N, C-alpha and C positions, 0 to 999 in steps of 0.2 A: 504494500500500500504506500503510495507516494503522498507525503504531507508537504504542502507548499511551505516555503520559508516563513511566510507570515504566521502560520500556525505555531511555529517555534517561538515567535515573538509575542503572540497573544496568549498562549496557554502557559500558566505558571509551571506546570509539571513538565511540559515539553521543552520550554525554554531552559529550565533547570537541567534537564538531561542533555540538551544540546550543548550547553556551556560546559558541563562536566566532561563530555566526550572530547571536546576541543582542547581541554587543558589551557584555556584562555585566561591566564592569570596575569594581572598587573604586578608590577614589582611590589607595590604596597600590599596587595593581597597575599603575595608569597611571604613577605616579611611578617604580616599579621599571623598567618598560619604557622610559620616557624616559631614565632614568639608564643603563640597559644600552646603549641606542643611542648616547648621548653618550660613554660610556666606550669602547665599541667603536670609535666614530668617532675619538676622540682618539688611541687607541692605534694605529689604522690609519694615521692621518695622521702620527703621531709615529714609530712604529717598523715600520710595515707589517704589523701583525697586528691582530686585533680581531674578525674574523668568528667562526669556530668556536672560537677560543681563548678568547674572552671571552663571546660570546653563549650558546653551548651550556651551559657550566657555570653561568652566571648564571641562565638559565631553569630549570635543574635545581634549583639550590640555593635560589633566591629565590622561584620561582613553582611549584615542585614538579612541573614537567613531567617526563615520562620521557625517556630518551635519544633515542628516535625522534621524539617530539614536538619536542624542542629542536632536533634536526637539521633537521626539516621546516621549522620557523619560520626557522632560520638560512638554509637554502637559499632560502626565499621572500624573505628580506631581501636576500641578497647575489648570488645567481646566477640570479635569475628569467629574465633575458634569455638567458643562455648555458646555464643548467642547467634549462631549463623541463621537460625530460622527467623529470629527477630530482624536481623539485617535484611534477609530476603523480603520480608513483608514491607519494610520501609523502602527498600529498593523498588519493589513492584509499584509502590505508590508514588515513586519519583522523588523520594526524600533522602537518597544517599549519593553523595559525591565522593567517589573513591579517591580521586586526586587529592581532595582536601584531606581525607582520612590518612592517606599515606604520608603526606607532608607533616601533619600533626603527629602521627605515630613516630616518625623519625625524631622530631624534637622531644617527644615524650620519653623516648628511650634514653636520650642524652640527659635530659633534665632530671629524670628519676635517679640516675646514677649520682649526680651532684647533690640533689636534695637529700638522698639517703645518707651520703657521706657526712653532710652537715648535721643532720638530725641525730646521728649516732654519737656525735660529740657533745650533745646537750643533755641535761637532765630531763627525765620523763615529764615532770610538771611543766617545764617551759614549752615542750612540744605540745602537750595537751592544751595549754593556754592558747597558743597560736592557732591550733586546730579549732578551738571553740570560737575564737574571734573571727576566723575565716567563715565558719558556718553561720554565725550571726550576721556578718556583713552580707554574705551571699543571699541569705534568707530575706533579710530586710530589703535588699536591692530588688530581688525578684518580686516580692510582695508589693513594693511601692510601684514598680513599673507596670505590673499586671493589674493592680488595683486601680490605677489611674484610668486604664481602659475599661475595667469592669464597672466602675461607678461613675465614669464620665458621661457626657451627654449622649454618646452612642450606645452605652451599656444598657 
């Protein structure tokens, strides 16, 4: 079945898949993806978080992905071996960009190495405190941004 180019531009799912197949990344997008991977890896190695807590909001706020696209990329980065069925469902719905996932995963591997090295040098209570602060910050940030839409004039 032939789909005219205009369908790629008008359909959110088709345009998303078209862009992911082309690997059409700007330098700033590539930098953001690498930094997201590094930050998620550092936090994962440092305090045991980083996946959905860092990657999902970063993809939403820095690359303008929607919630489902961000979740699909995160699943592809983190749980491909054990969550393959979930990744397949998100992919079928047009919400997985494997190019993004591979770039973030590379940064995640490097970041987790350095994050874990640093965490192992600190006392447990300091790592626990930093973990708690990050969870509070991410929770309040997500609540605030979704609450504005939920209770705003269009909600």
